[in-house]
Structures are given as structure tokens and as C-alpha cells.
Residue frames as a rotation matrix with the C-alpha (Angstrom) as fourth column:
UNK 1
-0.788 0.496 -0.364 107.88
-0.501 -0.173 0.848 35.98
0.358 0.851 0.385 124.12
UNK 2
-0.153 0.886 0.438 104.21
-0.917 0.038 -0.396 35.22
-0.367 -0.463 0.807 124.92
UNK 3
-0.681 -0.044 0.731 103.24
0.026 0.996 0.084 31.48
-0.731 0.077 -0.678 124.64
UNK 4
0.415 0.895 0.162 100.22
0.270 0.049 -0.962 32.49
-0.869 0.443 -0.222 122.44
UNK 5
0.468 -0.332 -0.819 102.52
-0.781 -0.588 -0.208 34.13
-0.413 0.737 -0.535 120.05
UNK 6
-0.620 -0.777 0.107 104.68
-0.676 0.599 0.429 31.01
-0.398 0.194 -0.897 119.83
UNK 7
-0.373 0.572 0.730 101.66
0.240 0.820 -0.520 28.85
-0.896 -0.019 -0.443 119.38
UNK 8
0.696 0.596 -0.399 100.35
-0.106 -0.465 -0.879 31.08
-0.710 0.654 -0.261 116.61
UNK 9
0.154 -0.710 -0.687 103.68
-0.958 -0.278 0.072 31.06
-0.242 0.647 -0.723 114.89
UNK 10
-0.659 -0.328 0.677 103.81
-0.266 0.943 0.199 27.27
-0.704 -0.049 -0.709 115.22
UNK 11
0.260 0.873 0.412 100.55
0.318 0.325 -0.891 27.09
-0.912 0.363 -0.193 113.26
UNK 12
0.684 -0.126 -0.718 102.03
-0.610 -0.638 -0.470 29.38
-0.399 0.760 -0.513 110.55
UNK 13
-0.301 -0.952 -0.061 105.12
-0.897 0.261 0.357 27.16
-0.324 0.163 -0.932 110.39
UNK 14
-0.395 0.264 0.880 103.11
-0.031 0.953 -0.300 24.02
-0.918 -0.146 -0.369 110.43
UNK 15
0.672 0.725 0.148 101.11
0.174 0.040 -0.984 25.09
-0.720 0.687 -0.100 107.31
UNK 16
0.453 -0.642 -0.619 104.28
-0.885 -0.406 -0.227 26.26
-0.105 0.651 -0.752 105.46
UNK 17
-0.577 -0.709 0.405 105.97
-0.638 0.701 0.318 22.88
-0.510 -0.075 -0.857 106.17
UNK 18
0.163 0.653 0.740 102.89
0.226 0.705 -0.672 21.12
-0.960 0.276 -0.032 104.61
UNK 19
0.900 0.239 -0.364 103.60
-0.252 -0.397 -0.883 23.00
-0.356 0.886 -0.297 101.43
UNK 20
0.394 -0.831 -0.392 107.43
-0.876 -0.212 -0.433 22.56
0.276 0.515 -0.812 101.14
UNK 21
0.931 0.067 -0.360 108.00
0.027 0.968 0.250 19.41
0.365 -0.243 0.899 103.19
UNK 22
0.379 -0.852 -0.361 111.74
0.907 0.263 0.329 20.12
-0.186 -0.452 0.873 103.82
UNK 23
0.578 -0.240 0.780 113.53
0.214 -0.878 -0.429 23.51
0.788 0.414 -0.456 104.46
UNK 24
-0.486 -0.769 -0.415 116.14
0.710 -0.070 -0.700 25.09
0.510 -0.635 0.580 106.62
UNK 25
0.137 0.580 -0.803 115.09
0.938 -0.336 -0.083 27.27
-0.318 -0.742 -0.590 109.45
UNK 26
-0.526 -0.306 -0.794 116.67
0.132 -0.951 0.279 30.36
-0.840 0.041 0.541 108.02
UNK 27
-0.956 0.267 0.122 114.97
0.109 -0.060 0.992 29.74
0.272 0.962 0.028 104.60
UNK 28
-0.121 0.957 -0.263 111.64
0.896 0.219 0.386 29.22
0.427 -0.190 -0.884 106.41
UNK 29
-0.118 0.071 -0.990 112.11
0.704 -0.698 -0.134 32.39
-0.700 -0.713 0.033 108.37
UNK 30
-0.849 -0.249 -0.467 112.68
-0.132 -0.755 0.643 34.40
-0.512 0.607 0.607 105.20
UNK 31
-0.780 0.620 0.088 109.68
0.342 0.304 0.889 32.71
0.524 0.724 -0.449 103.41
UNK 32
0.060 0.889 -0.453 107.47
0.938 0.106 0.330 33.55
0.342 -0.445 -0.828 106.40
UNK 33
0.067 -0.095 0.993 108.87
-0.003 -0.996 -0.095 37.02
0.998 0.003 -0.067 107.08
UNK 34
0.974 0.227 -0.029 109.63
0.009 0.092 0.996 35.96
0.228 -0.970 0.087 110.68
UNK 35
0.268 -0.910 0.316 112.82
-0.962 -0.269 0.042 36.27
0.047 -0.315 -0.948 112.71
UNK 36
-0.232 -0.477 -0.848 115.00
-0.368 0.850 -0.377 33.17
0.900 0.224 -0.373 112.97
UNK 37
-0.954 -0.170 0.246 114.48
-0.269 0.129 -0.954 33.16
0.130 -0.977 -0.169 116.68
UNK 38
-0.215 0.965 0.152 110.65
-0.830 -0.098 -0.550 33.13
-0.516 -0.244 0.821 116.34
UNK 39
0.334 0.221 -0.916 110.82
-0.787 0.601 -0.142 30.48
0.519 0.769 0.375 113.71
UNK 40
-0.551 -0.674 -0.492 113.08
-0.266 0.701 -0.661 28.27
0.791 -0.233 -0.566 115.89
UNK 41
-0.828 0.329 0.454 110.73
-0.484 -0.011 -0.875 28.71
-0.283 -0.944 0.169 118.80
UNK 42
0.279 0.947 -0.160 107.69
-0.922 0.217 -0.321 27.64
-0.269 0.237 0.933 116.75
UNK 43
0.105 -0.273 -0.956 109.69
-0.542 0.791 -0.285 24.65
0.834 0.548 -0.065 115.43
UNK 44
-0.893 -0.437 0.107 110.49
-0.299 0.398 -0.867 23.69
0.336 -0.807 -0.486 119.00
UNK 45
-0.347 0.865 0.362 106.87
-0.778 -0.051 -0.626 23.76
-0.523 -0.499 0.691 119.83
UNK 46
0.525 0.616 -0.587 106.04
-0.840 0.485 -0.241 21.48
0.136 0.620 0.772 116.95
UNK 47
-0.294 -0.666 -0.686 108.84
-0.411 0.736 -0.538 19.22
0.863 0.124 -0.490 117.76
UNK 48
-0.832 0.105 0.545 107.46
-0.531 0.134 -0.837 18.90
-0.161 -0.985 -0.056 121.31
UNK 49
0.147 0.987 0.069 104.24
-0.757 0.158 -0.634 17.77
-0.637 0.041 0.770 119.65
UNK 50
-0.388 -0.433 0.814 106.14
0.131 0.848 0.513 15.27
-0.912 0.305 -0.272 117.53
UNK 51
0.678 0.729 0.099 104.98
0.220 -0.072 -0.973 16.95
-0.702 0.681 -0.209 114.41
UNK 52
0.773 -0.559 -0.300 108.40
-0.555 -0.367 -0.747 17.80
0.307 0.744 -0.594 112.74
UNK 53
0.691 -0.721 -0.049 111.79
0.688 0.636 0.348 16.20
-0.220 -0.274 0.936 112.51
UNK 54
0.871 -0.468 -0.153 114.89
-0.478 -0.877 -0.039 18.22
-0.116 0.107 -0.987 112.81
UNK 55
0.680 -0.662 0.316 118.26
0.664 0.739 0.118 17.25
-0.311 0.129 0.941 111.25
UNK 56
0.346 -0.706 -0.618 121.62
-0.441 -0.704 0.557 18.96
-0.828 0.079 -0.555 110.89
UNK 57
0.613 -0.106 0.783 122.58
0.677 0.580 -0.452 18.70
-0.406 0.808 0.428 107.18
UNK 58
0.056 -0.760 0.648 125.82
0.881 -0.267 -0.390 20.20
0.469 0.593 0.655 105.89
UNK 59
-0.849 -0.479 -0.225 125.93
0.523 -0.692 -0.498 22.80
0.083 -0.540 0.837 108.64
UNK 60
-0.629 0.745 0.221 122.32
-0.592 -0.644 0.485 23.84
0.503 0.174 0.846 108.11
UNK 61
-0.770 0.527 0.361 119.51
-0.034 0.530 -0.847 22.76
-0.638 -0.664 -0.390 110.44
UNK 62
-0.781 0.555 -0.287 116.73
-0.331 0.022 0.944 21.30
0.530 0.831 0.166 108.26
UNK 63
-0.569 0.696 0.437 113.14
-0.497 0.132 -0.858 20.76
-0.655 -0.706 0.270 109.26
UNK 64
-0.897 0.339 -0.283 110.83
-0.061 0.539 0.840 18.08
0.437 0.771 -0.463 107.95
UNK 65
0.103 0.962 0.251 107.11
-0.961 0.032 0.274 17.56
0.256 -0.270 0.928 108.22
UNK 66
-0.356 -0.235 0.904 106.98
-0.642 0.765 -0.054 14.23
-0.679 -0.600 -0.423 110.18
UNK 67
0.537 0.699 0.473 104.86
-0.151 0.631 -0.761 12.72
-0.830 0.337 0.444 107.52
UNK 68
0.507 -0.493 -0.707 107.74
-0.855 -0.181 -0.487 13.13
0.112 0.851 -0.513 105.04
UNK 69
-0.612 -0.690 -0.387 109.39
-0.571 0.724 -0.388 10.03
0.547 -0.016 -0.837 106.62
UNK 70
0.276 0.679 -0.680 107.86
0.013 0.705 0.709 6.88
0.961 -0.204 0.186 108.07
UNK 71
0.641 -0.066 -0.764 109.82
0.756 0.221 0.616 7.34
0.128 -0.973 0.192 111.30
UNK 72
0.474 -0.435 0.766 111.95
-0.218 -0.901 -0.376 9.98
0.853 0.011 -0.521 113.08
UNK 73
0.192 -0.549 -0.813 114.80
0.905 0.419 -0.069 9.96
0.378 -0.723 0.578 115.46
UNK 74
0.496 0.126 -0.859 115.04
0.806 -0.435 0.402 12.59
-0.322 -0.892 -0.318 118.11
């Protein structure tokens, strides 16, 4: 996948996370009408920029806007 597409998807994901604050990757993909793979790549982009936190919760990978918590562990 082209980096420009991943970057554009990261922007879409970022705006969606500002609205919901906490969501699983699969739920986010459904909400944005994106594939889970494209959503995960976009989240990886945002994680690299320290803009999101990722946590495994009850077998589901949850994503949080970093401002949702005062700190974040890898």
C-alpha cells in the first residue's frame, strides 16, 4: 500500500478517534468503512507519532486517543 494512502487513512482515523476516544480496531474499521488491515496500518502510523495508545482488552485490541490518558505505555 502506498504511504500516501496510509497517511491519508491515518488522518481519517485520527479525526474519528477524537470523536469516540476509545474503540476497537474492528469497530473503527466498520465505522469508517475501511478494511481492518488499512485501519491497522493507519493506527500504526499514529502510534509511531505517539498520537494513540493501543491496549489488548478482553481479546480485542482497543485504540485510545493519547489525550484520553495522562500517560501511555508502549
